[in-house]
All heavy atoms as an XYZ file, in Angstrom:
975
protein
N      81.757     75.317     93.531
C      81.505     76.741     93.475
C      82.830     77.466     93.118
O      83.845     77.262     93.770
C      80.990     77.205     94.853
C      80.879     78.721     94.970
S      80.079     79.232     96.470
C      78.364     79.066     95.974
N      82.818     78.334     92.112
C      84.027     79.010     91.658
C      84.464     80.112     92.634
O      83.695     80.629     93.436
C      83.633     79.627     90.325
C      82.147     79.764     90.412
C      81.665     78.643     91.286
N      85.724     80.485     92.544
C      86.287     81.593     93.340
C      85.855     82.907     92.649
O      85.982     83.038     91.422
C      87.827     81.514     93.354
C      88.276     80.120     93.809
C      88.409     82.630     94.228
C      87.705     79.663     95.117
N      85.362     83.847     93.442
C      84.897     85.120     92.870
C      85.556     86.276     93.635
O      86.299     86.129     94.603
C      83.359     85.229     93.037
O      83.043     85.266     94.452
C      82.627     84.098     92.351
N      85.210     87.491     93.179
C      85.704     88.715     93.812
C      85.378     88.702     95.330
O      86.197     89.036     96.162
C      85.065     89.947     93.123
C      85.288     91.182     93.947
C      85.629     90.107     91.725
N      84.169     88.262     95.677
C      83.756     88.242     97.057
C      84.664     87.320     97.894
O      84.969     87.629     99.050
C      82.302     87.833     97.185
N      85.050     86.194     97.315
C      85.929     85.278     98.043
C      87.273     85.910     98.358
O      87.831     85.756     99.445
C      86.170     83.990     97.235
C      84.912     83.187     97.029
O      84.158     82.967     98.044
O      84.621     82.820     95.880
N      87.810     86.641     97.386
C      89.127     87.263     97.612
C      89.048     88.479     98.527
O      89.915     88.654     99.380
C      89.734     87.682     96.271
C      90.153     86.514     95.389
C      90.636     86.996     94.048
C      91.226     85.666     96.077
N      88.004     89.291     98.398
C      87.903     90.434     99.273
C      87.542     90.026    100.686
O      87.697     90.812    101.629
C      86.896     91.469     98.727
O      85.633     90.826     98.549
C      87.368     92.055     97.420
N      87.062     88.810    100.897
C      86.774     88.322    102.235
C      88.044     88.113    103.083
O      87.985     88.047    104.277
C      85.975     87.014    102.170
N      89.199     88.036    102.402
C      90.476     87.922    103.085
C      90.893     89.332    103.538
O      91.631     90.042    102.874
C      91.579     87.335    102.167
C      91.350     85.924    101.773
N      91.868     84.873    102.516
C      90.638     85.372    100.764
C      91.505     83.750    101.955
N      90.781     84.024    100.894
N      90.413     89.712    104.757
C      90.649     91.066    105.251
C      92.130     91.447    105.309
O      92.485     92.591    105.075
C      89.998     91.221    106.621
N      92.991     90.479    105.569
C      94.419     90.764    105.716
C      95.012     91.238    104.371
O      96.057     91.885    104.361
C      95.206     89.562    106.260
C      95.391     88.426    105.302
C      94.195     87.460    105.189
O      93.088     87.758    105.651
N      94.414     86.346    104.554
N      94.377     90.930    103.247
C      94.881     91.389    101.974
C      94.586     92.855    101.729
O      95.290     93.519    100.945
C      94.296     90.538    100.814
C      94.678     89.068    100.791
C      93.937     88.347     99.679
C      96.186     88.901    100.616
N      93.534     93.356    102.329
C      93.179     94.761    102.158
C      92.684     95.121    100.777
O      92.766     96.280    100.358
N      92.166     94.166    100.047
C      91.669     94.403     98.680
C      90.385     95.244     98.744
O      89.549     95.069     99.645
C      91.380     93.104     97.967
C      92.543     92.154     97.849
C      92.097     90.838     97.202
C      93.669     92.776     97.042
N      90.228     96.125     97.824
C      89.031     96.975     97.744
C      88.452     96.886     96.329
O      89.165     97.044     95.357
C      89.406     98.409     98.049
C      88.224     99.376     98.058
C      88.640    100.774     98.414
N      89.313    101.472     97.362
C      88.730    102.138     96.362
N      87.396    102.114     96.264
N      89.432    102.758     95.456
N      87.179     96.613     96.264
C      86.479     96.597     94.959
C      86.309     98.010     94.518
O      85.690     98.847     95.176
C      85.110     95.885     95.034
C      84.371     95.961     93.719
C      85.277     94.448     95.503
N      86.895     98.351     93.361
C      86.746     99.663     92.750
C      85.540     99.673     91.832
O      84.750    100.610     91.839
C      88.019    100.043     91.973
C      87.854    101.408     91.287
C      89.215    100.077     92.879
N      85.391     98.577     91.063
C      84.214     98.449     90.192
C      83.923     96.975     89.974
O      84.830     96.176     89.662
C      84.376     99.114     88.835
C      83.119     98.986     88.043
C      82.037     99.849     88.089
C      82.726     97.912     87.168
N      81.011     99.340     87.276
C      81.439     98.156     86.749
C      83.362     96.747     86.765
C      80.761     97.295     85.868
C      82.673     95.873     85.914
C      81.386     96.180     85.475
N      82.671     96.609     90.129
C      82.189     95.290     89.744
C      80.671     95.309     89.831
O      80.143     95.516     90.903
C      82.733     94.168     90.647
N      80.011     95.136     88.704
C      78.569     94.970     88.764
C      78.292     93.518     89.166
O      79.204     92.756     89.429
C      77.906     95.381     87.456
C      78.251     94.490     86.275
O      78.913     93.435     86.440
O      77.898     94.848     85.132
N      77.037     93.163     89.292
C      76.657     91.821     89.772
C      77.259     90.733     88.863
O      77.774     89.718     89.354
C      75.120     91.721     89.796
C      74.661     90.490     90.537
C      73.145     90.513     90.666
O      72.588     91.530     91.150
O      72.503     89.484     90.338
N      77.230     90.919     87.561
C      77.711     89.946     86.617
C      79.250     89.772     86.749
O      79.753     88.699     86.799
C      77.315     90.281     85.208
C      77.715     89.238     84.164
C      77.245     89.627     82.770
O      76.636     90.633     82.550
N      77.567     88.769     81.829
N      79.946     90.917     86.790
C      81.413     90.862     86.883
C      81.830     90.260     88.236
O      82.795     89.481     88.273
C      82.000     92.267     86.733
N      81.128     90.584     89.272
C      81.466     90.037     90.592
C      81.254     88.532     90.670
O      81.916     87.855     91.459
C      80.643     90.724     91.671
N      80.373     87.992     89.842
C      80.049     86.569     89.874
C      80.934     85.721     88.990
O      80.942     84.483     89.089
C      78.576     86.350     89.495
N      81.728     86.351     88.110
C      82.591     85.615     87.212
C      83.691     84.854     87.966
O      84.296     85.427     88.874
C      83.224     86.505     86.156
C      82.178     87.045     85.177
C      82.773     87.963     84.161
N      83.722     87.228     83.296
C      84.600     87.843     82.539
N      84.708     89.157     82.528
N      85.426     87.138     81.780
N      83.928     83.597     87.612
C      84.941     82.818     88.378
C      86.377     83.195     88.027
O      86.681     83.503     86.862
C      84.641     81.383     87.934
C      83.989     81.499     86.623
C      83.226     82.815     86.611
N      87.190     83.193     89.037
C      88.642     83.430     88.877
C      89.327     82.059     89.028
O      89.388     81.523     90.133
C      89.164     84.350     89.958
C      88.723     85.795     89.862
C      87.486     86.246     89.390
C      89.482     86.936     90.217
N      87.472     87.612     89.484
C      88.659     88.052     89.961
C      90.744     87.100     90.729
C      89.119     89.361     90.208
C      91.159     88.414     90.980
C      90.351     89.508     90.715
N      89.821     81.517     87.954
C      90.464     80.212     88.032
C      91.899     80.317     88.522
O      92.416     79.410     89.157
C      90.411     79.497     86.690
O      90.995     80.313     85.694
N      92.531     81.438     88.186
C      93.934     81.624     88.587
C      94.218     83.098     88.586
O      93.496     83.883     88.007
C      94.857     80.890     87.612
C      96.176     80.575     88.217
C      97.389     81.126     87.940
C      96.450     79.575     89.244
N      98.358     80.576     88.712
C      97.814     79.605     89.521
C      95.627     78.686     89.932
C      98.407     78.774     90.462
C      96.214     77.860     90.865
C      97.582     77.896     91.101
N      95.308     83.513     89.225
C      95.705     84.901     89.273
C      97.168     85.016     88.863
O      97.996     84.302     89.382
C      95.507     85.485     90.708
C      96.063     86.899     90.765
C      94.036     85.480     91.107
N      97.442     85.867     87.877
C      98.783     86.122     87.389
C      99.116     87.610     87.604
O      98.221     88.434     87.699
C      98.879     85.868     85.873
C      98.627     84.461     85.520
N      99.558     83.460     85.600
C      97.517     83.840     85.007
C      99.063     82.314     85.182
N      97.813     82.529     84.830
N     100.373     87.911     87.652
C     100.778     89.323     87.618
C     101.612     89.583     86.384
O     102.403     88.743     85.985
C     101.558     89.688     88.891
O     102.768     88.989     88.954
N     101.389     90.744     85.776
C     102.128     91.115     84.606
C     101.983     92.609     84.332
O     100.925     93.179     84.553
C     101.620     90.343     83.383
O     102.308     90.801     82.200
N     103.065     93.190     83.843
C     103.024     94.567     83.361
C     103.402     94.596     81.887
O     103.884     95.601     81.381
C     103.986     95.449     84.171
C     103.426     95.781     85.569
O     102.215     95.698     85.723
O     104.202     96.155     86.445
N     103.106     93.544     81.187
C     103.339     93.465     79.737
C     102.297     94.288     79.024
O     101.139     94.393     79.469
C     103.263     92.035     79.217
C     104.356     91.082     79.668
C     104.029     89.643     79.147
C     105.706     91.531     79.102
N     102.686     94.862     77.892
C     101.702     95.645     77.089
C     100.605     94.726     76.564
O      99.472     95.161     76.413
C     102.450     96.298     75.930
N     100.915     93.448     76.323
C      99.921     92.476     75.884
C     100.198     91.125     76.574
O     100.877     90.306     76.040
C      99.902     92.299     74.373
C      98.771     91.383     73.927
O      97.912     91.006     74.777
O      98.745     91.027     72.734
N      99.601     90.931     77.758
C      99.808     89.682     78.476
C      98.894     88.539     77.980
O      99.010     87.400     78.464
C      99.500     90.035     79.908
C      98.477     91.125     79.793
C      98.844     91.904     78.558
N      98.008     88.804     77.054
C      97.003     87.801     76.678
C      97.579     86.477     76.169
O      96.927     85.443     76.400
C      95.986     88.375     75.650
O      96.678     88.808     74.493
C      95.205     89.526     76.280
N      98.761     86.427     75.518
C      99.249     85.131     75.085
C      99.571     84.209     76.281
O      99.708     82.985     76.092
C     100.553     85.465     74.314
C     100.346     86.863     73.879
C      99.569     87.534     74.946
N      99.705     84.789     77.459
C     100.092     84.021     78.623
C      98.932     83.793     79.606
O      99.120     83.289     80.707
C     101.246     84.739     79.377
C     102.359     85.074     78.436
C     102.517     86.362     77.977
C     103.215     84.096     77.976
C     103.546     86.696     77.092
C     104.245     84.415     77.093
C     104.403     85.712     76.664
N      97.723     84.132     79.191
C      96.558     84.010     80.034
C      95.526     83.068     79.386
O      95.424     83.018     78.155
C      95.900     85.399     80.237
C      96.745     86.464     80.916
C      96.034     87.820     80.815
C      97.001     86.090     82.363
N      94.788     82.380     80.276
C      93.698     81.554     79.797
C      92.383     82.100     80.282
O      92.302     83.023     81.109
N      91.307     81.577     79.727
C      89.949     81.942     80.153
C      89.868     81.805     81.659
O      90.189     80.768     82.229
C      88.934     81.033     79.437
C      87.511     81.312     79.838
C      86.875     82.409     79.003
O      87.370     82.677     77.901
O      85.893     82.967     79.445
N      89.402     82.841     82.340
C      89.189     82.770     83.780
C      90.422     83.191     84.581
O      90.349     83.233     85.809
N      91.531     83.495     83.918
C      92.727     83.990     84.626
C      92.598     85.493     84.881
O      92.443     86.271     83.940
C      93.996     83.717     83.836
C      94.308     82.254     83.695
O      93.774     81.448     84.477
O      95.118     81.898     82.817
N      92.694     85.856     86.137
C      92.661     87.297     86.500
C      94.096     87.824     86.434
O      95.059     87.069     86.446
C      92.077     87.467     87.886
N      94.229     89.145     86.393
C      95.514     89.743     86.210
C      95.767     90.848     87.256
O      94.910     91.664     87.498
C      95.662     90.342     84.811
C      97.036     90.837     84.428
C      97.990     89.669     84.279
C      96.971     91.650     83.138
N      96.950     90.842     87.795
C      97.407     91.884     88.710
C      98.473     92.714     87.975
O      99.336     92.171     87.290
C      98.030     91.293     89.980
C      97.176     90.273     90.731
C      97.950     89.650     91.880
C      95.896     90.936     91.274
N      98.398     94.027     88.159
C      99.357     94.924     87.436
C      99.592     96.184     88.263
O      98.764     96.561     89.089
C      98.812     95.257     86.038
O      99.832     95.955     85.322
C      97.556     96.160     86.105
N     100.728     96.811     87.991
C     101.025     98.114     88.580
C     100.861     99.225     87.552
O     100.955    100.401     87.881
C     102.453     98.179     89.172
O     103.373     97.941     88.120
C     102.629     97.149     90.262
N     100.707     98.850     86.268
C     100.451     99.833     85.214
C     101.733    100.399     84.618
O     101.635    101.382     83.844
N     102.866     99.826     84.869
C     104.106    100.349     84.293
C     104.127    100.202     82.766
O     104.910    100.917     82.095
C     105.378     99.687     84.869
O     105.319     98.307     84.615
C     105.483     99.950     86.364
N     103.281     99.412     82.210
C     103.246     99.215     80.775
C     102.603    100.346     79.994
O     102.699    100.419     78.780
C     102.545     97.874     80.406
C     101.054     97.832     80.704
C     100.712     97.431     82.124
O     101.444     97.694     83.054
N      99.554     96.780     82.303
N     101.888    101.235     80.702
C     101.187    102.313     80.013
C     102.042    103.593     80.058
O     102.312    104.138     81.141
C      99.854    102.601     80.662
C      99.007    101.387     80.847
C      98.767    100.404     79.910
C      98.302    101.014     82.022
N      97.921     99.454     80.451
C      97.630     99.808     81.749
C      98.146    101.580     83.279
C      96.821     99.160     82.671
C      97.336    100.930     84.201
C      96.692     99.742     83.890
N     102.428    104.090     78.872
C     103.152    105.368     78.854
C     102.139    106.518     78.940
O     102.546    107.618     79.286
C     104.004    105.471     77.592
O     103.239    105.324     76.430
N     100.881    106.239     78.616
C      99.833    107.236     78.802
C      98.507    106.519     79.072
O      98.353    105.313     78.773
C      99.683    108.138     77.565
O      98.948    107.478     76.532
N      97.551    107.254     79.626
C      96.256    106.631     79.916
C      95.520    106.197     78.642
O      94.583    105.384     78.701
C      95.392    107.579     80.740
C      95.792    107.620     82.224
O      96.791    106.927     82.562
O      95.180    108.345     82.990
N      95.892    106.730     77.494
C      95.287    106.322     76.216
C      95.534    104.838     75.924
O      94.796    104.271     75.116
C      95.789    107.200     75.074
C      95.343    108.630     75.170
O      94.329    108.898     75.866
O      96.012    109.476     74.565
N      96.540    104.248     76.506
C      96.876    102.844     76.265
C      96.023    101.886     77.130
O      96.044    100.692     76.884
C      98.352    102.622     76.508
C      99.237    103.386     75.584
C     100.715    103.249     75.904
O     101.100    102.551     76.856
O     101.510    103.871     75.159
N      95.319    102.421     78.090
C      94.561    101.553     79.024
C      93.373    100.901     78.365
O      93.154     99.705     78.520
C      94.161    102.353     80.303
C      95.415    102.762     81.080
C      93.218    101.575     81.142
C      95.183    103.669     82.246
N      92.584    101.648     77.633
C      91.365    101.100     76.989
C      91.668     99.899     76.096
O      91.058     98.840     76.256
C      90.621    102.198     76.234
C      89.481    101.706     75.373
C      88.290    101.177     76.164
O      88.031    101.643     77.275
O      87.599    100.269     75.665
N      92.602    100.023     75.127
C      92.892     98.851     74.311
C      93.480     97.646     75.114
O      93.237     96.524     74.760
C      93.865     99.356     73.255
C      94.303    100.697     73.678
C      93.337    101.202     74.702
N      94.222     97.970     76.134
C      94.769     96.915     77.004
C      93.669     96.147     77.676
O      93.627     94.916     77.643
C      95.707     97.568     78.039
C      96.438     96.648     78.942
C      97.607     95.952     78.675
C      96.098     96.295     80.285
N      97.960     95.223     79.764
C      97.052     95.410     80.778
C      95.051     96.660     81.128
C      97.032     94.900     82.051
C      95.013     96.164     82.403
C      95.990     95.258     82.865
N      92.688     96.855     78.244
C      91.560     96.196     78.883
C      90.679     95.449     77.877
O      90.220     94.343     78.128
C      90.713     97.203     79.703
C      89.403     96.577     80.233
C      91.508     97.762     80.867
N      90.530     96.021     76.679
C      89.754     95.371     75.622
C      90.374     94.004     75.265
O      89.641     93.018     75.070
C      89.660     96.271     74.401
N      91.714     93.964     75.156
C      92.394     92.709     74.849
C      92.154     91.692     76.002
O      91.926     90.504     75.724
C      93.893     92.942     74.664
C      94.240     93.566     73.359
C      95.757     93.557     73.075
N      96.523     94.304     74.028
C      96.786     95.592     73.976
N      96.261     96.322     72.979
N      97.537     96.172     74.879
N      92.241     92.145     77.221
C      91.997     91.236     78.363
C      90.552     90.719     78.355
O      90.324     89.522     78.599
C      92.297     91.940     79.695
C      93.732     92.352     79.918
C      93.835     93.056     81.254
C      94.675     91.159     79.848
N      89.603     91.586     78.060
C      88.205     91.150     78.006
C      87.989     90.095     76.894
O      87.320     89.084     77.087
C      87.302     92.349     77.731
N      88.610     90.319     75.739
C      88.516     89.365     74.628
C      89.145     88.024     75.014
O      88.697     86.969     74.510
C      89.145     89.912     73.378
N      90.125     88.028     75.887
C      90.796     86.787     76.301
C      90.042     86.073     77.444
O      90.459     84.987     77.852
C      92.231     87.103     76.746
N      88.990     86.694     77.978
C      88.191     86.070     79.022
C      88.717     86.345     80.411
O      88.410     85.560     81.357
N      89.445     87.416     80.591
C      89.951     87.782     81.917
C      88.771     88.300     82.771
O      88.112     89.241     82.354
C      91.063     88.834     81.835
C      91.429     89.415     83.198
C      92.282     88.211     81.176
N      88.522     87.707     83.947
C      87.356     88.132     84.740
C      87.598     89.327     85.665
O      86.665     89.965     86.099
C      87.056     86.900     85.583
C      88.416     86.286     85.770
C      89.157     86.541     84.510
N      88.883     89.590     85.953
C      89.157     90.647     86.879
C      90.571     91.178     86.776
O      91.492     90.463     86.339
N      90.750     92.388     87.233
C      92.077     93.037     87.302
C      92.261     93.553     88.702
O      91.383     94.143     89.297
C      92.166     94.202     86.307
C      92.018     93.718     84.866
C      93.459     94.993     86.489
C      91.839     94.825     83.840
N      93.464     93.293     89.229
C      93.857     93.881     90.498
C      94.925     94.936     90.206
O      95.935     94.600     89.582
N      94.684     96.175     90.610
C      95.665     97.228     90.373
C      96.422     97.537     91.640
O      95.833     97.930     92.643
C      94.981     98.498     89.842
C      95.940     99.569     89.437
C      96.641     99.454     88.245
C      96.199    100.634     90.272
C      97.578    100.418     87.881
C      97.135    101.592     89.934
C      97.822    101.472     88.738
N      97.751     97.399     91.564
C      98.623     97.692     92.698
C      98.895     99.180     92.797
O      99.492     99.769     91.890
N      98.413     99.768     93.879
C      98.586    101.205     94.050
C      99.874    101.545     94.753
O     100.513    100.685     95.388
C      97.404    101.769     94.869
O      97.387    101.149     96.144
C      96.101    101.551     94.166
N     100.242    102.798     94.659
C     101.392    103.400     95.318
C     102.735    102.862     94.807
O     103.774    103.124     95.425
C     101.317    103.232     96.864
C      99.968    103.490     97.496
C      99.245    104.731     96.984
O      99.853    105.779     96.811
O      98.035    104.613     96.717
N     102.748    102.118     93.734
C     103.974    101.674     93.118
C     104.447    102.727     92.142
O     105.537    103.291     92.262
C     103.836    100.288     92.429
C     105.124     99.875     91.744
C     103.406     99.235     93.431
N     103.586    103.027     91.136
C     103.878    104.143     90.225
C     102.756    105.174     90.223
O     102.974    106.264     89.667
C     104.162    103.612     88.786
C     102.940    102.954     88.212
C     105.381    102.739     88.761
C     103.006    102.806     86.726
N     101.634    104.848     90.794
C     100.490    105.780     90.865
C      99.938    105.797     92.262
O      99.921    104.771     92.972
C      99.391    105.366     89.903
C      99.806    105.443     88.438
C      98.587    105.214     87.579
N      98.949    105.222     86.202
C      98.324    105.957     85.267
N      97.355    106.738     85.607
N      98.722    105.897     84.019
N      99.417    106.967     92.679
C      98.881    107.075     94.025
C      97.521    106.419     94.181
O      97.114    106.144     95.281
C      98.747    108.556     94.387
C     100.110    109.200     94.599
O     101.080    108.493     94.910
O     100.213    110.436     94.435
N      96.857    106.130     93.135
C      95.557    105.466     93.214
C      95.270    104.774     91.891
O      96.136    104.709     90.993
N      94.073    104.230     91.782
C      93.700    103.541     90.561
C      93.317    104.585     89.516
O      92.495    105.482     89.749
C      92.496    102.616     90.845
O      92.882    101.705     91.870
C      92.077    101.857     89.613
N      93.897    104.468     88.296
C      93.582    105.445     87.247
C      92.093    105.461     86.848
O      91.499    104.399     86.656
C      94.450    105.005     86.049
C      95.449    104.044     86.606
C      94.858    103.490     87.864
N      91.566    106.650     86.671
C      90.159    106.773     86.241
C      89.928    106.065     84.897
O      88.882    105.457     84.685
C      89.752    108.249     86.124
C      89.697    108.940     87.478
O      89.551    108.243     88.501
O      89.799    110.178     87.507
N      90.930    106.122     84.015
C      90.827    105.467     82.713
C      90.683    103.981     82.848
O      89.992    103.330     82.073
C      92.015    105.821     81.813
N      91.328    103.379     83.843
C      91.227    101.941     84.095
C      89.839    101.605     84.616
O      89.242    100.611     84.215
C      92.323    101.501     85.047
C      92.336    100.012     85.386
C      92.499     99.163     84.129
C      93.454     99.703     86.373
N      89.348    102.417     85.541
C      87.996    102.202     86.068
C      86.971    102.231     84.934
O      86.132    101.337     84.822
C      87.639    103.233     87.159
C      86.227    103.021     87.680
C      88.656    103.159     88.301
N      87.057    103.246     84.120
C      86.078    103.376     82.994
C      86.168    102.251     82.010
O      85.169    101.716     81.556
C      86.311    104.736     82.292
N      87.413    101.780     81.701
C      87.592    100.692     80.732
C      87.051     99.394     81.317
O      86.406     98.623     80.599
C      89.043    100.582     80.348
N      87.312     99.142     82.571
C      86.797     97.920     83.195
C      85.290     97.914     83.219
O      84.682     96.880     82.949
C      87.367     97.771     84.594
S      89.105     97.250     84.631
N      84.689     99.047     83.530
C      83.228     99.135     83.503
C      82.672     98.888     82.093
O      81.723     98.132     81.942
C      82.804    100.514     84.029
C      81.308    100.644     84.159
C      80.881    101.946     84.815
O      81.747    102.711     85.310
O      79.676    102.233     84.813
N      83.277     99.479     81.099
C      82.849     99.298     79.702
C      82.934     97.854     79.261
O      82.103     97.371     78.515
C      83.658    100.167     78.746
C      83.046    101.495     78.435
C      83.757    102.200     77.300
N      85.158    102.475     77.529
C      85.628    103.464     78.279
N      84.794    104.287     78.892
N      86.923    103.666     78.411
N      83.957     97.146     79.732
C      84.201     95.781     79.246
C      83.736     94.718     80.259
O      83.912     93.524     80.009
C      85.660     95.593     78.933
C      86.096     96.387     77.771
N      85.811     96.024     76.461
C      86.749     97.576     77.668
C      86.303     96.919     75.626
N      86.870     97.884     76.303
N      83.126     95.112     81.368
C      82.572     94.190     82.334
C      83.615     93.377     83.095
O      83.341     92.227     83.466
N      84.760     93.956     83.365
C      85.817     93.284     84.109
C      85.870     93.862     85.516
O      85.991     95.077     85.687
C      87.191     93.454     83.399
C      87.180     92.736     82.048
C      88.303     92.925     84.291
C      88.507     92.886     81.302
N      85.784     93.005     86.517
C      85.883     93.452     87.902
C      87.241     94.108     88.115
O      88.260     93.652     87.584
C      85.699     92.280     88.835
N      87.279     95.164     88.941
C      88.517     95.864     89.230
C      88.690     95.985     90.735
O      87.814     96.496     91.432
C      88.480     97.249     88.589
C      89.677     98.167     88.863
C      90.992     97.512     88.327
C      89.467     99.524     88.237
N      89.816     95.465     91.206
C      90.193     95.557     92.612
C      91.394     96.429     92.781
O      92.266     96.455     91.906
C      90.525     94.160     93.186
C      89.476     93.066     93.096
C      90.040     91.778     93.680
C      88.245     93.507     93.869
N      91.437     97.128     93.894
C      92.634     97.865     94.247
C      93.436     97.052     95.232
O      92.884     96.539     96.214
C      92.231     99.225     94.877
C      93.324    100.236     94.911
C      92.760    101.595     95.277
O      92.589    101.837     96.486
O      92.539    102.403     94.352
N      94.725     96.872     94.927
C      95.617     96.112     95.781
C      96.554     97.130     96.467
O      97.327     97.767     95.783
C      96.449     95.090     94.974
C      97.332     94.273     95.897
C      95.535     94.185     94.154
N      96.472     97.249     97.796
C      97.305     98.269     98.470
C      98.792     97.899     98.385
O      99.145     96.713     98.271
C      96.795     98.248     99.911
C      96.185     96.918    100.086
C      95.637     96.508     98.759
N      99.626     98.878     98.495
C     101.076     98.707     98.370
C     101.593     97.674     99.356
O     102.460     96.861     98.991
C     101.759    100.056     98.649
C     103.255     99.973     98.516
C     103.844     99.960     97.263
C     104.066     99.889     99.648
C     105.221     99.858     97.153
C     105.434     99.827     99.529
C     106.017     99.804     98.269
O     107.368     99.709     98.158
N     101.013     97.588    100.531
C     101.496     96.662    101.550
C     101.201     95.199    101.230
O     101.718     94.294    101.876
C     100.941     97.018    102.907
C      99.430     96.807    103.003
C      98.887     96.981    104.434
N      97.451     96.875    104.471
C      96.785     95.762    104.442
N      97.395     94.605    104.364
N      95.466     95.759    104.494
N     100.366     94.958    100.245
C      99.969     93.580     99.924
C     100.731     93.128     98.695
O     100.537     93.594     97.597
C      98.442     93.507     99.620
O      97.722     93.954    100.767
C      98.016     92.094     99.280
N     101.640     92.126     98.876
C     102.369     91.626     97.723
C     101.421     90.862     96.794
O     100.483     90.175     97.239
C     103.389     90.693     98.288
C     103.114     90.591     99.752
C     102.031     91.521    100.110
N     101.642     90.993     95.492
C     100.798     90.276     94.530
C     100.799     88.781     94.808
O      99.782     88.118     94.593
C     101.288     90.551     93.094
C     100.881     91.884     92.534
C     101.304     92.262     91.304
C     100.048     92.758     93.236
C     100.923     93.496     90.746
C      99.653     93.987     92.708
C     100.096     94.353     91.459
N     101.889     88.231     95.212
C     101.954     86.793     95.489
C     100.952     86.366     96.561
O     100.413     85.288     96.524
C     103.407     86.300     95.834
C     103.502     84.800     95.825
C     103.866     86.876     97.161
C     103.377     84.156     94.475
N     100.665     87.259     97.503
C      99.681     86.948     98.554
C      98.278     86.825     97.940
O      97.509     85.959     98.355
C      99.704     88.028     99.647
N      97.964     87.654     96.954
C      96.653     87.584     96.308
C      96.600     86.281     95.482
O      95.593     85.550     95.561
C      96.413     88.816     95.422
C      95.062     88.693     94.689
C      96.521     90.130     96.220
N      97.650     85.989     94.745
C      97.681     84.755     93.965
C      97.578     83.537     94.849
O      96.885     82.583     94.552
C      98.963     84.718     93.115
N      98.278     83.574     95.995
C      98.224     82.439     96.930
C      96.847     82.240     97.512
O      96.366     81.127     97.622
C      99.258     82.632     98.047
C      99.295     81.476     99.026
C     100.384     81.646    100.090
N     101.689     81.575     99.431
C     102.631     82.469     99.599
N     102.467     83.509    100.392
N     103.808     82.331     99.010
N      96.180     83.353     97.895
C      94.819     83.263     98.425
C      93.887     82.618     97.425
O      93.054     81.772     97.793
C      94.318     84.630     98.831
N      94.019     83.011     96.175
C      93.180     82.402     95.125
C      93.529     80.901     94.935
O      92.598     80.068     94.886
C      93.385     83.148     93.805
C      92.421     82.644     92.716
O      91.282     83.060     92.687
N      92.919     81.777     91.870
N      94.812     80.567     94.898
C      95.196     79.181     94.735
C      94.727     78.318     95.878
O      94.260     77.173     95.671
C      96.716     79.089     94.583
N      94.838     78.818     97.086
C      94.393     78.062     98.272
C      92.863     77.864     98.236
O      92.381     76.779     98.585
C      94.820     78.768     99.545
C      96.306     78.678     99.788
C      96.792     79.530    100.961
O      95.982     80.301    101.520
O      98.005     79.399    101.253
N      92.128     78.865     97.788
C      90.665     78.700     97.678
C      90.324     77.691     96.601
O      89.419     76.862     96.812
C      90.035     80.053     97.396
N      91.017     77.716     95.460
C      90.784     76.743     94.413
C      91.047     75.319     94.928
O      90.291     74.384     94.737
C      91.599     77.067     93.169
C      91.597     75.901     92.171
C      91.124     78.323     92.504
N      92.185     75.173     95.636
C      92.571     73.862     96.168
C      91.575     73.363     97.199
O      91.224     72.190     97.202
C      93.964     73.931     96.773
N      91.118     74.253     98.058
C      90.149     73.876     99.100
C      88.867     73.342     98.482
O      88.285     72.387     98.924
C      89.909     75.051    100.020
N      88.441     74.036     97.383
C      87.221     73.605     96.730
C      87.420     72.249     96.032
O      86.540     71.402     96.016
C      86.749     74.635     95.752
C      86.128     75.801     96.410
C      85.538     76.801     95.452
O      85.536     76.583     94.240
N      85.042     77.902     95.958
N      88.605     72.041     95.512
C      88.903     70.789     94.800
C      88.910     69.600     95.790
O      88.501     68.489     95.427
C      90.222     70.872     94.079
N      89.360     69.863     96.994
C      89.459     68.791     97.961
C      88.182     68.626     98.809
O      88.080     67.672     99.574
C      90.655     69.002     98.886
C      91.952     68.797     98.205
C      92.821     69.849     97.974
C      92.326     67.542     97.727
C      94.029     69.677     97.285
C      93.509     67.354     97.023
C      94.348     68.414     96.834
O      95.541     68.257     96.167
N      87.238     69.541     98.682
C      86.016     69.494     99.462
C      85.117     68.328     99.051
O      85.107     67.879     97.938
C      85.229     70.785     99.356
């Protein structure tokens, strides 16, 4: 059974909140979790790799839609947006783009380091492999 949004949000200590995910997006498997604020992280991602970001790569919200479109084309199943780093909340443009492209969107609170989200995913993948 693959790791999904529900598996990650079940870790209450992470404080992750689903901002957007329809049934199909919520069911897509997350094989790995990376963090990046590159304008185009797709060369470093594989199918099923989710991405965590703080959004420092966007000089304006107009850059969000094409960024999400590139991630969708690369097979990224989900995005975790780290809040309170450079923005007080998740940008509306990111929510709309994720909805348009069918990518699950999670909010990662400031108190939760990205490495904790990546570790939770890796531990779940390992547990399933050893089951």
